[in-house]
SEVOKE-519774 format. One record per residue (C-alpha): x, y, z; residue number from 0; residue in one letter. Coordinates in steps of 0.05 Angstrom, whole numbers, plus 5000, padded with zeros to 4 digits. Layout:
BEGIN
+------+------+------+-------+------+
!   xx !   yy !   zz ! kolro ! titi !
+------+------+------+-------+------+
!    X !    Y !    Z !   NUM !    a !
...
+------+------+------+-------+------+
//
This chain:
BEGIN
+------+------+------+-------+------+
!   xx !   yy !   zz ! kolro ! titi !
+------+------+------+-------+------+
! 4197 ! 7186 ! 3891 !     0 !    m !
! 4258 ! 7211 ! 3937 !     1 !    r !
! 4281 ! 7286 ! 3931 !     2 !    f !
! 4356 ! 7310 ! 3931 !     3 !    h !
! 4385 ! 7376 ! 3923 !     4 !    v !
! 4446 ! 7398 ! 3887 !     5 !    g !
! 4475 ! 7451 ! 3936 !     6 !    i !
! 4485 ! 7518 ! 3900 !     7 !    p !
! 4557 ! 7544 ! 3906 !     8 !    g !
! 4592 ! 7476 ! 3891 !     9 !    c !
! 4609 ! 7485 ! 3816 !    10 !    m !
! 4605 ! 7543 ! 3766 !    11 !    n !
! 4573 ! 7513 ! 3700 !    12 !    v !
! 4545 ! 7568 ! 3667 !    13 !    p !
! 4484 ! 7528 ! 3640 !    14 !    a !
! 4467 ! 7513 ! 3713 !    15 !    i !
! 4499 ! 7562 ! 3757 !    16 !    t !
! 4464 ! 7621 ! 3781 !    17 !    q !
! 4493 ! 7689 ! 3776 !    18 !    p !
! 4498 ! 7700 ! 3855 !    19 !    w !
! 4531 ! 7630 ! 3869 !    20 !    e !
! 4607 ! 7653 ! 3855 !    21 !    p !
! 4596 ! 7696 ! 3917 !    22 !    a !
! 4579 ! 7640 ! 3963 !    23 !    m !
! 4624 ! 7622 ! 4018 !    24 !    t !
! 4637 ! 7558 ! 4048 !    25 !    g !
! 4588 ! 7577 ! 4108 !    26 !    a !
! 4537 ! 7592 ! 4065 !    27 !    d !
! 4540 ! 7517 ! 4034 !    28 !    v !
! 4541 ! 7495 ! 4101 !    29 !    i !
! 4475 ! 7533 ! 4121 !    30 !    a !
! 4438 ! 7511 ! 4053 !    31 !    v !
! 4454 ! 7434 ! 4070 !    32 !    a !
! 4424 ! 7446 ! 4143 !    33 !    k !
! 4362 ! 7478 ! 4119 !    34 !    e !
! 4356 ! 7416 ! 4067 !    35 !    v !
! 4362 ! 7373 ! 4128 !    36 !    d !
! 4307 ! 7414 ! 4166 !    37 !    r !
! 4264 ! 7411 ! 4105 !    38 !    l !
! 4275 ! 7334 ! 4107 !    39 !    r !
! 4296 ! 7325 ! 4039 !    40 !    f !
! 4321 ! 7254 ! 4024 !    41 !    d !
! 4392 ! 7282 ! 4007 !    42 !    g !
! 4445 ! 7324 ! 3977 !    43 !    v !
! 4495 ! 7305 ! 3914 !    44 !    v !
! 4560 ! 7348 ! 3906 !    45 !    v !
! 4601 ! 7344 ! 3843 !    46 !    p !
! 4676 ! 7330 ! 3834 !    47 !    e !
! 4729 ! 7355 ! 3790 !    48 !    h !
! 4805 ! 7361 ! 3803 !    49 !    f !
! 4829 ! 7404 ! 3746 !    50 !    l !
! 4790 ! 7436 ! 3684 !    51 !    t !
! 4827 ! 7441 ! 3625 !    52 !    a !
! 4833 ! 7513 ! 3598 !    53 !    t !
! 4792 ! 7504 ! 3534 !    54 !    p !
! 4737 ! 7476 ! 3571 !    55 !    h !
! 4731 ! 7525 ! 3624 !    56 !    v !
! 4683 ! 7573 ! 3586 !    57 !    e !
! 4625 ! 7520 ! 3585 !    58 !    l !
! 4643 ! 7472 ! 3645 !    59 !    t !
! 4675 ! 7524 ! 3699 !    60 !    g !
! 4737 ! 7508 ! 3745 !    61 !    n !
! 4702 ! 7508 ! 3813 !    62 !    h !
! 4691 ! 7442 ! 3843 !    63 !    y !
! 4707 ! 7409 ! 3899 !    64 !    f !
! 4742 ! 7335 ! 3918 !    65 !    d !
! 4673 ! 7305 ! 3933 !    66 !    a !
! 4694 ! 7254 ! 3992 !    67 !    s !
! 4720 ! 7322 ! 4033 !    68 !    t !
! 4651 ! 7357 ! 4015 !    69 !    a !
! 4615 ! 7298 ! 4035 !    70 !    q !
! 4648 ! 7291 ! 4104 !    71 !    g !
! 4637 ! 7371 ! 4117 !    72 !    v !
! 4566 ! 7362 ! 4103 !    73 !    i !
! 4551 ! 7296 ! 4141 !    74 !    a !
! 4582 ! 7330 ! 4196 !    75 !    g !
! 4534 ! 7392 ! 4196 !    76 !    a !
! 4473 ! 7349 ! 4185 !    77 !    t !
! 4432 ! 7297 ! 4224 !    78 !    e !
! 4385 ! 7266 ! 4172 !    79 !    h !
! 4398 ! 7273 ! 4094 !    80 !    i !
! 4439 ! 7220 ! 4053 !    81 !    t !
! 4499 ! 7254 ! 4034 !    82 !    v !
! 4525 ! 7232 ! 3961 !    83 !    s !
! 4562 ! 7254 ! 3908 !    84 !    s !
! 4544 ! 7273 ! 3835 !    85 !    m !
! 4592 ! 7246 ! 3810 !    86 !    l !
! 4662 ! 7215 ! 3842 !    87 !    t !
! 4714 ! 7204 ! 3785 !    88 !    i !
! 4725 ! 7136 ! 3807 !    89 !    l !
! 4791 ! 7120 ! 3761 !    90 !    p !
! 4823 ! 7177 ! 3797 !    91 !    l !
! 4818 ! 7151 ! 3860 !    92 !    h !
! 4857 ! 7089 ! 3889 !    93 !    h !
! 4804 ! 7039 ! 3904 !    94 !    p !
! 4835 ! 7020 ! 3977 !    95 !    v !
! 4832 ! 7095 ! 3994 !    96 !    e !
! 4767 ! 7103 ! 3957 !    97 !    m !
! 4734 ! 7044 ! 4002 !    98 !    a !
! 4766 ! 7071 ! 4068 !    99 !    k !
! 4737 ! 7143 ! 4053 !   100 !    a !
! 4667 ! 7120 ! 4046 !   101 !    i !
! 4664 ! 7067 ! 4097 !   102 !    a !
! 4692 ! 7121 ! 4144 !   103 !    t !
! 4638 ! 7175 ! 4120 !   104 !    l !
! 4589 ! 7114 ! 4132 !   105 !    d !
! 4609 ! 7098 ! 4196 !   106 !    w !
! 4616 ! 7172 ! 4227 !   107 !    l !
! 4546 ! 7196 ! 4198 !   108 !    s !
! 4512 ! 7136 ! 4225 !   109 !    g !
! 4502 ! 7101 ! 4158 !   110 !    g !
! 4483 ! 7167 ! 4111 !   111 !    r !
! 4535 ! 7158 ! 4063 !   112 !    a !
! 4525 ! 7143 ! 3984 !   113 !    a !
! 4564 ! 7155 ! 3925 !   114 !    v !
! 4554 ! 7161 ! 3846 !   115 !    t !
! 4613 ! 7140 ! 3814 !   116 !    f !
! 4628 ! 7162 ! 3733 !   117 !    g !
! 4690 ! 7143 ! 3692 !   118 !    v !
! 4704 ! 7215 ! 3676 !   119 !    g !
! 4708 ! 7252 ! 3608 !   120 !    w !
! 4767 ! 7301 ! 3609 !   121 !    q !
! 4833 ! 7264 ! 3587 !   122 !    e !
! 4870 ! 7328 ! 3605 !   123 !    e !
! 4852 ! 7313 ! 3676 !   124 !    e !
! 4876 ! 7240 ! 3676 !   125 !    f !
! 4933 ! 7261 ! 3644 !   126 !    k !
! 4954 ! 7307 ! 3701 !   127 !    a !
! 4944 ! 7244 ! 3744 !   128 !    f !
! 4987 ! 7199 ! 3704 !   129 !    g !
! 4925 ! 7158 ! 3690 !   130 !    v !
! 4914 ! 7124 ! 3628 !   131 !    d !
! 4852 ! 7157 ! 3599 !   132 !    f !
! 4838 ! 7099 ! 3554 !   133 !    h !
! 4840 ! 7041 ! 3601 !   134 !    r !
! 4785 ! 7084 ! 3653 !   135 !    r !
! 4732 ! 7032 ! 3644 !   136 !    g !
! 4770 ! 6974 ! 3662 !   137 !    r !
! 4801 ! 7005 ! 3717 !   138 !    m !
! 4731 ! 7020 ! 3740 !   139 !    a !
! 4707 ! 6953 ! 3745 !   140 !    d !
! 4773 ! 6925 ! 3776 !   141 !    e !
! 4761 ! 6983 ! 3828 !   142 !    y !
! 4691 ! 6966 ! 3847 !   143 !    l !
! 4708 ! 6894 ! 3850 !   144 !    a !
! 4763 ! 6908 ! 3896 !   145 !    a !
! 4724 ! 6959 ! 3943 !   146 !    m !
! 4671 ! 6905 ! 3947 !   147 !    f !
! 4720 ! 6854 ! 3972 !   148 !    e !
! 4746 ! 6903 ! 4030 !   149 !    l !
! 4673 ! 6918 ! 4045 !   150 !    w !
! 4645 ! 6848 ! 4046 !   151 !    h !
! 4701 ! 6803 ! 4065 !   152 !    s !
! 4729 ! 6792 ! 4135 !   153 !    d !
! 4795 ! 6770 ! 4104 !   154 !    e !
! 4799 ! 6814 ! 4038 !   155 !    p !
! 4841 ! 6783 ! 3984 !   156 !    t !
! 4847 ! 6814 ! 3914 !   157 !    f !
! 4891 ! 6798 ! 3853 !   158 !    d !
! 4881 ! 6850 ! 3793 !   159 !    g !
! 4911 ! 6886 ! 3738 !   160 !    e !
! 4914 ! 6950 ! 3776 !   161 !    f !
! 4908 ! 6933 ! 3848 !   162 !    v !
! 4921 ! 6868 ! 3894 !   163 !    s !
! 4924 ! 6860 ! 3962 !   164 !    f !
! 4926 ! 6797 ! 4017 !   165 !    e !
! 4937 ! 6786 ! 4082 !   166 !    g !
! 4907 ! 6848 ! 4102 !   167 !    v !
! 4846 ! 6870 ! 4151 !   168 !    a !
! 4795 ! 6926 ! 4134 !   169 !    f !
! 4754 ! 6959 ! 4184 !   170 !    g !
! 4712 ! 6997 ! 4199 !   171 !    p !
! 4662 ! 6964 ! 4152 !   172 !    k !
! 4606 ! 7009 ! 4130 !   173 !    p !
! 4544 ! 7011 ! 4173 !   174 !    i !
! 4500 ! 7006 ! 4112 !   175 !    q !
! 4499 ! 6930 ! 4087 !   176 !    r !
! 4525 ! 6902 ! 4043 !   177 !    p !
! 4552 ! 6978 ! 4025 !   178 !    h !
! 4529 ! 7045 ! 4022 !   179 !    p !
! 4485 ! 7057 ! 3960 !   180 !    p !
! 4530 ! 7063 ! 3898 !   181 !    i !
! 4496 ! 7099 ! 3836 !   182 !    t !
! 4534 ! 7093 ! 3772 !   183 !    l !
! 4528 ! 7160 ! 3724 !   184 !    g !
! 4534 ! 7167 ! 3649 !   185 !    g !
! 4498 ! 7146 ! 3581 !   186 !    d !
! 4550 ! 7093 ! 3555 !   187 !    a !
! 4533 ! 7021 ! 3538 !   188 !    p !
! 4592 ! 7009 ! 3584 !   189 !    a !
! 4557 ! 7044 ! 3638 !   190 !    v !
! 4490 ! 7003 ! 3629 !   191 !    l !
! 4534 ! 6944 ! 3641 !   192 !    r !
! 4577 ! 6961 ! 3696 !   193 !    r !
! 4510 ! 6983 ! 3726 !   194 !    a !
! 4482 ! 6916 ! 3716 !   195 !    a !
! 4537 ! 6874 ! 3758 !   196 !    r !
! 4552 ! 6934 ! 3811 !   197 !    f !
! 4505 ! 6989 ! 3819 !   198 !    a !
! 4449 ! 7001 ! 3866 !   199 !    d !
! 4425 ! 7054 ! 3813 !   200 !    g !
! 4436 ! 7091 ! 3750 !   201 !    w !
! 4440 ! 7168 ! 3740 !   202 !    a !
! 4436 ! 7180 ! 3659 !   203 !    p !
! 4462 ! 7252 ! 3637 !   204 !    w !
! 4443 ! 7265 ! 3564 !   205 !    l !
! 4399 ! 7201 ! 3555 !   206 !    t !
! 4334 ! 7222 ! 3522 !   207 !    p !
! 4269 ! 7209 ! 3571 !   208 !    l !
! 4238 ! 7167 ! 3524 !   209 !    e !
! 4297 ! 7121 ! 3519 !   210 !    d !
! 4306 ! 7112 ! 3598 !   211 !    i !
! 4256 ! 7054 ! 3605 !   212 !    p !
! 4294 ! 7016 ! 3549 !   213 !    d !
! 4359 ! 7025 ! 3583 !   214 !    r !
! 4334 ! 7008 ! 3647 !   215 !    l !
! 4297 ! 6948 ! 3622 !   216 !    d !
! 4376 ! 6929 ! 3591 !   217 !    e !
! 4405 ! 6935 ! 3662 !   218 !    i !
! 4357 ! 6893 ! 3700 !   219 !    k !
! 4352 ! 6841 ! 3641 !   220 !    s !
! 4428 ! 6828 ! 3642 !   221 !    s !
! 4449 ! 6762 ! 3670 !   222 !    p !
! 4494 ! 6797 ! 3716 !   223 !    e !
! 4436 ! 6835 ! 3756 !   224 !    f !
! 4411 ! 6797 ! 3810 !   225 !    d !
! 4345 ! 6821 ! 3828 !   226 !    g !
! 4370 ! 6877 ! 3879 !   227 !    r !
! 4335 ! 6934 ! 3897 !   228 !    p !
! 4360 ! 6987 ! 3840 !   229 !    f !
! 4338 ! 7064 ! 3841 !   230 !    s !
! 4342 ! 7114 ! 3777 !   231 !    l !
! 4364 ! 7184 ! 3789 !   232 !    f !
! 4342 ! 7232 ! 3737 !   233 !    y !
! 4354 ! 7309 ! 3756 !   234 !    s !
! 4311 ! 7356 ! 3726 !   235 !    m !
! 4372 ! 7403 ! 3716 !   236 !    a !
! 4388 ! 7359 ! 3657 !   237 !    v !
! 4330 ! 7384 ! 3618 !   238 !    q !
! 4357 ! 7460 ! 3630 !   239 !    n !
! 4418 ! 7440 ! 3590 !   240 !    v !
! 4421 ! 7442 ! 3514 !   241 !    g !
! 4470 ! 7415 ! 3463 !   242 !    e !
! 4522 ! 7473 ! 3473 !   243 !    e !
! 4504 ! 7471 ! 3545 !   244 !    h !
! 4465 ! 7538 ! 3547 !   245 !    v !
! 4397 ! 7543 ! 3581 !   246 !    i !
! 4337 ! 7515 ! 3549 !   247 !    k !
! 4288 ! 7567 ! 3585 !   248 !    a !
! 4226 ! 7528 ! 3566 !   249 !    e !
! 4251 ! 7472 ! 3614 !   250 !    h !
! 4269 ! 7516 ! 3677 !   251 !    v !
! 4228 ! 7498 ! 3735 !   252 !    s !
! 4164 ! 7549 ! 3751 !   253 !    s !
! 4130 ! 7565 ! 3812 !   254 !    r !
! 4071 ! 7529 ! 3789 !   255 !    d !
! 4064 ! 7473 ! 3834 !   256 !    p !
! 4020 ! 7432 ! 3789 !   257 !    q !
! 4064 ! 7435 ! 3732 !   258 !    k !
! 4123 ! 7411 ! 3773 !   259 !    e !
! 4081 ! 7356 ! 3806 !   260 !    i !
! 4057 ! 7333 ! 3732 !   261 !    d !
! 4132 ! 7331 ! 3715 !   262 !    e !
! 4154 ! 7288 ! 3773 !   263 !    c !
! 4088 ! 7248 ! 3763 !   264 !    g !
! 4113 ! 7232 ! 3690 !   265 !    q !
! 4186 ! 7215 ! 3714 !   266 !    l !
! 4148 ! 7168 ! 3760 !   267 !    v !
! 4114 ! 7129 ! 3707 !   268 !    e !
! 4182 ! 7121 ! 3674 !   269 !    i !
! 4220 ! 7087 ! 3730 !   270 !    g !
! 4255 ! 7149 ! 3760 !   271 !    v !
! 4261 ! 7135 ! 3832 !   272 !    t !
! 4299 ! 7201 ! 3857 !   273 !    d !
! 4305 ! 7270 ! 3828 !   274 !    t !
! 4324 ! 7337 ! 3838 !   275 !    w !
! 4288 ! 7395 ! 3821 !   276 !    i !
! 4337 ! 7456 ! 3801 !   277 !    s !
! 4306 ! 7523 ! 3814 !   278 !    p !
! 4283 ! 7580 ! 3766 !   279 !    p !
! 4328 ! 7641 ! 3760 !   280 !    p !
! 4329 ! 7675 ! 3830 !   281 !    l !
! 4360 ! 7742 ! 3856 !   282 !    r !
! 4400 ! 7710 ! 3916 !   283 !    d !
! 4411 ! 7662 ! 3964 !   284 !    l !
! 4349 ! 7684 ! 4005 !   285 !    a !
! 4308 ! 7669 ! 3942 !   286 !    e !
! 4340 ! 7601 ! 3937 !   287 !    y !
! 4322 ! 7581 ! 4005 !   288 !    i !
! 4249 ! 7609 ! 3996 !   289 !    d !
! 4255 ! 7560 ! 3933 !   290 !    h !
! 4277 ! 7499 ! 3975 !   291 !    l !
! 4218 ! 7512 ! 4025 !   292 !    n !
! 4164 ! 7516 ! 3970 !   293 !    w !
! 4190 ! 7451 ! 3937 !   294 !    v !
! 4191 ! 7421 ! 4005 !   295 !    a !
! 4116 ! 7447 ! 4023 !   296 !    d !
! 4083 ! 7441 ! 3953 !   297 !    e !
! 4111 ! 7385 ! 3913 !   298 !    i !
! 4149 ! 7335 ! 3960 !   299 !    v !
! 4083 ! 7316 ! 4000 !   300 !    p !
! 4050 ! 7292 ! 3936 !   301 !    h !
! 4101 ! 7238 ! 3929 !   302 !    f !
! 4114 ! 7211 ! 4003 !   303 !    r !
+------+------+------+-------+------+
//
């Protein structure tokens, strides 16, 4: 089991964000990343949105980063951890630009880049970009194929509905070969099909735990799945969020190490390879740092 950290101060979703997080500064975010690095967690993940439609602000907040920019800053401040997104909205990025951003991050960080892609859910956000919300799945499939061509081929050529290129060179290639790990986030059947074809991992959001083994089998039994190593990222924070995006207190993590060890063990049994243990309600950033140290000391060693 690999353990990641969703750094506080990167979003303000009421069901997950703690009251002290909005006061955090960029320096605070970097300080947390450095502590995660020092404690030898496996990685960090940062979310992304560009705009939030006004009717959604109450539930989803309006404080998000451009994931690629945040990943680059965090990678520059750390030495060991993988720096990923959770998640990057792929159809809102041109695939040539996205391929270059990920390759740049991987090259400069010494092979520590990763990315979780999703297709987005806010139609208003797509409208602001002039991107057809209803074709976002087709775009994602083609964008991934185009990015693979740029990363894998010495003479990349691609002729698609949304992007075409020929007679071009692309460098530097990513350090990680064939490319940095790509996880696909979401629960729809199309996400599972896309994961089978393109991804190195899957990150469900609202798929019930009891359904995850069947969904994982569905991915791996697809004719397009080639038997490559495949990860399953399940965030413990998902268990905090009810249908109305309110905290379900019975699932908030505790300071009982055996409870957390047992819950992580149950995740391993159903195929989960990567997780994030969200903190219980805390008073301030100092208590959060203390919680990180507690997880690193009391939980993580049982799964190494």
